C-alpha positions as CSV (number, residue, x, y, z in Angstrom):
1,X,17.9,19.7,74.8
2,X,15.5,17.0,75.9
3,X,13.3,15.3,73.3
4,X,9.6,15.2,74.2
5,X,8.3,11.7,74.6
6,X,5.3,10.1,76.3
7,X,5.9,9.5,80.0
8,X,4.7,5.9,79.8
9,X,6.7,5.0,76.7
10,X,8.7,1.9,77.6
11,X,12.2,1.1,76.2
12,X,14.1,-2.1,76.7
13,X,17.9,-2.0,76.6
14,X,19.8,-5.2,76.2
15,X,23.4,-4.9,77.4
16,X,24.6,-3.2,80.6
17,X,28.0,-2.1,79.3
18,X,28.9,1.6,78.7
19,X,26.9,1.9,75.5
20,X,23.8,0.5,77.0
21,X,24.1,2.5,80.3
22,X,24.6,5.7,78.4
23,X,21.5,5.0,76.3
24,X,19.6,4.3,79.5
25,X,20.7,7.6,81.0
26,X,19.5,9.6,78.0
27,X,16.2,7.8,77.8
28,X,15.4,8.0,81.5
29,X,16.3,11.7,81.6
30,X,14.0,12.1,78.6
31,X,11.0,10.7,80.4
32,X,11.0,7.1,79.1
33,X,10.4,4.0,81.3
34,X,13.6,2.1,81.0
35,X,14.5,-1.5,81.7
36,X,18.0,-2.8,81.2
37,X,18.7,-6.5,80.7
38,X,22.0,-8.3,80.8
39,X,23.1,-11.9,80.8
40,X,25.8,-11.3,83.4
41,X,25.2,-11.2,87.2
42,X,26.2,-7.5,87.4
43,X,26.6,-4.4,85.1
44,X,29.7,-3.3,83.3
45,X,31.8,-6.5,83.6
46,X,34.1,-5.9,80.7
47,X,34.3,-2.2,81.6
48,X,35.5,-3.2,85.1
49,X,38.0,-5.7,83.7
50,X,39.4,-3.2,81.2
51,X,39.9,-0.7,84.0
52,X,41.8,-3.1,86.3
53,X,45.2,-1.7,85.3
54,X,43.9,1.9,85.3
55,X,40.8,3.0,83.5
56,X,41.7,5.0,80.3
57,X,38.5,7.0,79.7
58,X,39.3,9.0,76.6
59,X,42.1,11.0,75.0
60,X,42.9,14.7,74.6
61,X,44.1,14.5,71.1
62,X,43.0,17.2,68.6
63,X,39.8,16.5,66.7
64,X,41.4,15.5,63.3
65,X,44.0,13.0,64.6
66,X,41.4,11.7,67.2
67,X,38.9,10.9,64.4
68,X,41.7,9.3,62.3
69,X,42.1,6.6,65.0
70,X,38.8,5.1,63.7
71,X,40.3,4.6,60.2
72,X,37.7,4.1,57.5
73,X,34.8,4.3,59.9
74,X,35.7,7.8,61.0
75,X,33.1,9.4,58.7
76,X,30.4,7.2,60.1
77,X,31.3,7.9,63.7
78,X,32.1,11.6,63.3
79,X,28.6,12.9,64.0
80,X,28.4,10.9,67.3
81,X,31.9,11.9,68.4
82,X,31.2,15.6,67.6
83,X,28.1,15.4,69.8
84,X,29.7,13.6,72.7
85,X,33.5,13.6,72.4
86,X,36.4,13.7,74.8
87,X,35.6,17.2,76.3
88,X,31.9,16.3,76.8
89,X,32.8,13.0,78.4
90,X,35.1,14.6,80.9
91,X,32.3,17.1,81.9
92,X,29.9,14.2,82.2
93,X,32.3,12.2,84.4
94,X,32.9,15.2,86.6
95,X,29.1,15.5,87.0
96,X,29.2,12.0,88.6
97,X,31.6,13.3,91.2
98,X,34.7,11.6,89.6
99,X,37.8,13.8,89.1
100,X,40.0,13.1,86.1
101,X,43.6,14.0,85.0
102,X,45.5,13.9,81.8
103,X,48.5,11.6,81.6
104,X,51.8,12.5,79.8
105,X,50.5,10.6,76.8
106,X,47.4,12.7,76.5
107,X,45.2,9.9,77.9
108,X,42.5,10.8,80.4
109,X,42.1,8.8,83.6
110,X,40.0,9.0,86.7
111,X,41.9,10.4,89.6
112,X,41.7,7.1,91.5
113,X,42.7,5.2,88.4
114,X,39.8,2.7,89.0
115,X,36.7,1.8,87.1
116,X,34.6,0.7,90.0
117,X,33.9,4.1,91.7
118,X,32.8,5.6,88.4
119,X,30.5,2.6,87.7
120,X,29.0,2.8,91.2
121,X,28.3,6.5,90.8
122,X,26.8,6.0,87.4
123,X,24.5,3.2,88.6
124,X,23.3,5.3,91.5
125,X,22.4,8.1,89.0
126,X,20.5,5.6,86.8
127,X,18.6,4.1,89.6
128,X,17.7,7.6,90.8
129,X,16.3,8.3,87.4
130,X,14.1,5.2,87.7
131,X,16.1,2.8,85.5
132,X,15.3,-0.9,86.4
133,X,18.0,-3.5,86.0
134,X,17.3,-7.2,85.2
135,X,20.5,-9.3,85.5
136,X,21.0,-12.9,84.5
137,X,18.6,-12.3,81.7
138,X,20.1,-13.7,78.5
139,X,18.4,-12.5,75.4
140,X,17.2,-15.3,73.1
141,X,15.5,-13.4,70.3
142,X,11.9,-12.6,69.6
143,X,8.6,-14.4,69.7
144,X,6.5,-14.6,66.6
145,X,4.5,-11.6,67.8
146,X,7.6,-9.5,68.5
147,X,8.1,-9.9,72.2
148,X,11.6,-10.2,73.6
149,X,12.6,-13.7,74.9
150,X,15.0,-14.0,77.8
151,X,16.5,-17.0,79.5
152,X,16.7,-16.6,83.2
153,X,17.6,-18.9,86.2
154,X,13.9,-19.3,86.7
155,X,13.1,-20.2,83.1
156,X,12.3,-18.3,80.0
157,X,10.3,-15.0,80.2
158,X,9.0,-12.6,77.6
159,X,8.9,-8.8,77.7
160,X,7.5,-6.1,75.4
161,X,8.5,-2.5,74.9
162,X,7.8,0.5,72.6
163,X,11.4,0.6,71.5
164,X,14.6,-1.4,71.9
165,X,18.2,-0.6,72.2
166,X,20.7,-3.4,71.6
167,X,24.1,-2.8,73.1
168,X,25.4,-6.4,73.3
169,X,29.1,-5.8,72.5
170,X,31.2,-7.5,69.9
171,X,32.9,-10.9,69.9
172,X,35.9,-10.4,72.3
173,X,36.1,-11.5,75.9
174,X,33.0,-13.8,75.6
175,X,33.4,-14.8,79.3
176,X,32.3,-11.3,80.2
177,X,29.2,-11.3,78.1
178,X,30.3,-10.3,74.6
179,X,29.8,-13.6,72.9
180,X,28.1,-12.3,69.7
181,X,25.2,-14.8,70.1
182,X,23.0,-11.9,69.0
183,X,24.2,-12.3,65.4
184,X,21.8,-15.3,64.9
185,X,18.8,-13.3,66.0
186,X,19.5,-10.3,63.7
187,X,20.4,-12.7,60.9
188,X,17.0,-14.2,61.1
189,X,15.6,-10.7,60.6
190,X,17.6,-10.3,57.4
191,X,20.3,-8.0,58.9
192,X,23.6,-8.7,57.0
193,X,26.7,-8.5,59.2
194,X,30.4,-7.9,58.5
195,X,32.4,-10.9,59.8
196,X,33.9,-10.4,63.2
197,X,37.7,-10.2,63.4
198,X,40.1,-9.8,66.4
199,X,41.2,-6.2,67.1
200,X,43.8,-4.9,69.6
201,X,45.1,-8.5,69.7
202,X,48.3,-10.5,70.0
203,X,49.9,-12.5,67.3
204,X,51.5,-15.9,66.9
205,X,55.2,-16.1,66.1
206,X,57.3,-19.2,65.4
207,X,59.7,-18.9,68.4
208,X,62.3,-21.5,69.0
209,X,61.8,-23.7,72.0
210,X,64.8,-22.2,73.7
211,X,63.7,-18.6,73.2
212,X,60.1,-19.4,74.3
213,X,61.2,-21.1,77.5
214,X,63.7,-18.4,78.4
215,X,61.8,-15.2,77.6
216,X,58.0,-15.9,77.6
217,X,56.4,-13.2,79.8
218,X,59.2,-10.7,79.4
219,X,58.4,-7.1,78.5
220,X,60.3,-5.5,75.7
221,X,60.8,-1.8,76.5
222,X,61.4,0.8,75.4
223,X,60.8,-0.1,71.7
224,X,59.2,1.5,68.7
225,X,57.2,0.5,65.7
226,X,56.9,3.0,62.8
227,X,58.2,5.8,65.1
228,X,55.6,5.1,67.8
229,X,57.3,4.3,71.1
230,X,55.9,1.9,73.7
231,X,56.4,-1.7,74.9
232,X,55.2,-5.2,74.2
233,X,55.4,-8.6,75.8
234,X,56.9,-11.8,74.5
235,X,54.5,-14.6,75.1
236,X,54.8,-18.4,74.7
237,X,53.0,-18.1,71.4
238,X,54.2,-14.8,70.1
239,X,53.8,-11.1,71.0
240,X,51.1,-8.9,72.6
241,X,50.8,-5.6,74.4
242,X,50.2,-1.9,73.7
243,X,52.7,-1.5,70.9
244,X,51.5,-4.6,69.1
245,X,47.8,-3.5,69.5
246,X,48.6,-0.2,67.8
247,X,49.4,-2.0,64.6
248,X,47.1,-5.0,65.0
249,X,44.5,-4.0,62.4
250,X,47.0,-3.5,59.7
251,X,48.9,-6.6,60.6
252,X,45.7,-8.7,60.8
253,X,44.5,-7.5,57.3
254,X,48.0,-8.1,55.9
255,X,48.0,-11.7,57.2
256,X,44.6,-12.2,55.7
257,X,45.8,-11.0,52.3
258,X,49.2,-12.8,52.1
259,X,49.5,-15.2,55.0
260,X,52.0,-13.3,57.2
261,X,52.9,-9.8,58.3
262,X,56.5,-8.6,58.8
263,X,56.8,-6.3,61.8
264,X,59.9,-4.1,62.1
265,X,60.7,-3.2,65.7
266,X,63.2,-0.6,66.8
267,X,64.9,-2.0,69.9
268,X,66.9,1.2,70.5
269,X,64.5,4.1,69.8
270,X,66.7,6.4,71.8
271,X,69.7,6.0,69.6
272,X,70.4,6.6,65.9
273,X,71.5,3.7,63.6
274,X,74.7,5.6,62.8
275,X,75.7,6.0,66.4
276,X,74.8,2.4,67.1
277,X,76.9,1.2,64.1
278,X,79.8,3.2,65.3
279,X,79.7,1.8,68.8
280,X,79.3,-1.8,67.4
281,X,82.2,-1.3,65.1
282,X,84.7,-0.9,68.0
283,X,87.0,-3.9,68.5
284,X,85.2,-6.6,70.4
285,X,88.3,-8.3,71.7
286,X,87.7,-11.4,73.7
287,X,84.3,-10.4,75.0
288,X,81.4,-12.8,74.5
289,X,78.6,-11.7,72.1
290,X,76.3,-11.1,75.1
291,X,78.9,-8.8,76.7
292,X,79.6,-7.0,73.4
293,X,75.9,-6.5,72.7
294,X,75.3,-5.2,76.2
295,X,78.3,-2.8,76.3
296,X,78.3,-1.6,72.6
297,X,74.6,-2.1,71.7
298,X,73.0,-1.4,75.1
299,X,70.9,-4.6,74.8
300,X,70.5,-7.4,77.3
301,X,67.9,-9.8,78.5
302,X,65.0,-10.3,76.2
303,X,66.2,-7.7,73.7
304,X,69.5,-9.5,73.3
305,X,67.5,-12.7,73.1
306,X,65.5,-11.3,70.2
307,X,68.7,-10.4,68.4
308,X,70.0,-14.0,68.8
309,X,66.6,-15.4,67.7
310,X,66.0,-13.3,64.7
311,X,69.3,-12.0,63.3
312,X,71.5,-14.4,61.4
313,X,75.0,-15.2,62.6
314,X,76.5,-13.6,59.6
315,X,74.6,-10.3,60.2
316,X,75.5,-10.4,63.9
317,X,79.2,-10.4,62.8
318,X,78.8,-7.2,60.7
319,X,78.5,-4.1,62.8
320,X,76.4,-2.1,60.2
321,X,74.0,-5.0,59.5
322,X,73.7,-5.7,63.2
323,X,72.9,-2.0,63.9
324,X,70.3,-2.0,61.1
325,X,68.7,-5.2,62.5
326,X,68.5,-3.6,66.0
327,X,66.8,-0.5,64.6
328,X,64.5,-2.5,62.4
329,X,64.2,-6.1,63.8
330,X,62.0,-8.2,61.5
331,X,59.4,-10.2,63.4
332,X,57.2,-12.4,61.2
333,X,53.6,-12.6,62.5
334,X,51.8,-15.8,61.5
335,X,48.3,-15.3,62.7
336,X,46.3,-13.2,65.1
337,X,45.4,-14.8,68.4
338,X,41.8,-16.0,68.7
339,X,39.1,-13.4,68.9
340,X,38.1,-14.5,72.4
341,X,41.5,-13.2,73.6
342,X,41.3,-9.9,71.8
343,X,40.6,-6.7,73.7
344,X,38.0,-5.7,71.0
345,X,36.7,-6.8,67.7
346,X,36.1,-5.4,64.2
347,X,33.0,-6.4,62.3
348,X,29.3,-6.4,63.2
349,X,26.4,-4.4,61.9
350,X,27.4,-2.1,59.1
351,X,26.5,1.6,59.3
352,X,24.7,1.2,56.0
353,X,22.1,-0.9,57.7
354,X,21.3,2.0,60.1
355,X,19.8,5.4,59.7
356,X,21.5,8.6,61.0
357,X,20.1,7.9,64.5
358,X,21.4,4.3,64.7
359,X,18.0,2.7,64.0
360,X,17.9,-0.5,61.9
361,X,16.4,0.2,58.5
362,X,14.9,-3.3,58.5
363,X,13.5,-3.0,62.0
364,X,11.9,0.3,63.0
365,X,12.1,1.0,66.7
366,X,15.3,-1.1,67.1
367,X,18.5,0.9,67.7
368,X,22.1,-0.3,68.1
369,X,25.1,1.1,69.9
370,X,28.7,0.2,70.9
371,X,30.8,-2.6,69.6
372,X,27.9,-4.3,67.9
373,X,28.5,-1.8,65.1
374,X,31.2,-2.4,62.5
375,X,34.1,-0.2,63.6
376,X,37.4,-0.6,65.5
377,X,39.9,1.7,67.2
378,X,43.1,1.3,69.1
379,X,43.3,1.3,72.9
380,X,43.9,4.6,74.5
381,X,40.4,5.8,75.3
382,X,39.1,5.6,71.7
383,X,37.1,2.4,72.3
384,X,35.2,3.7,75.3
385,X,34.7,7.1,73.8
386,X,32.9,5.6,70.7
387,X,30.8,3.3,72.9
388,X,29.6,6.2,75.0
389,X,29.0,8.4,72.0
390,X,27.0,5.8,70.1
391,X,25.1,4.9,73.3
392,X,24.1,8.5,73.7
393,X,23.1,8.8,70.0
394,X,21.0,5.7,70.2
395,X,19.2,7.0,73.3
396,X,18.5,10.4,71.6
397,X,17.4,8.5,68.4
398,X,14.8,6.5,70.4
399,X,13.4,9.7,72.0
400,X,13.0,11.3,68.5
401,X,11.4,8.2,67.1
402,X,9.0,7.9,70.0
403,X,8.1,11.6,69.7
404,X,7.3,11.2,66.0
405,X,5.3,8.0,66.6
406,X,3.1,9.9,69.1
407,X,2.5,12.9,66.8
């Protein structure tokens, strides 16, 4: 149902990522005059980069486990996810002429596995609705009388509007626009922020020089952490990849609390510890440890390297202890990688600072959406889903606010 709003009501949206574009669609369809501003040369830069390896749009998980992916922010996000969740997102994408399919993991992808066709179709729709785009416009706060200030290649400009949606992203991947510079402008207005932290990030590990030189860049697969199967990559500084990202929030908070986090990795998720111990207990004979580990333990390459790196010589000589280590290899994480390298970030504007329609309590007419808000989620479609859902909610919130202001 569309909200009634004056045809000439103007709304500025700062941020041309998924949250900002969704707010623009709702507002333009509702009759508002919409201008979208972004510091980058084109829209959806981070969206396109995230979709390079195959755009994961959302997930088909049941409602309860889906919500649980947002951890302690699930209650705050629930109304927005209920309004525009995975099912609604798929219908919306199909309306853009983009077909989707569900992968074996339950993740939803566009049929072409690319972000660019979806973005192009979306921008065509927005332009058809009358949305105007202003690229290379870097927001620099407000003038004393409340006008928006933008830095442009031609110099500073000011713009006014009846309402404002901020969808400027968090603090990850700053080279694509999410540099969190906006925190200073909101801070000046008295908005208190939760500190930004890296999310879906890699971690530093104290590898030996030999291991680092030999195995940096190697994928570890299949593997499991806490019963969750997947893979990760050994890097020159530590570990990263999907399996690591799935536990990154817990590991990050544990490091913050006690200085390290001990990760237990199952290198043979397809085999029980008992069967592994029995195989390793067979006489080794004159075989080298590498041959013994390959034939009896089914490990070679980087997995064998991890065993040599992290399991003591005494435990490697004991079949049961070696089997236990293979099934629960302890990797000590020292620190998360810098937030600029993280896929996403935690922190930002707390939900307590917003009303139920995502308007700032301290700034009537200013609405927020996307990763500016203090929430986090794992990869797998959850990040994009919440960005789209909060963008939609912010757009709807603006329409309601404008309608009330007119009445």
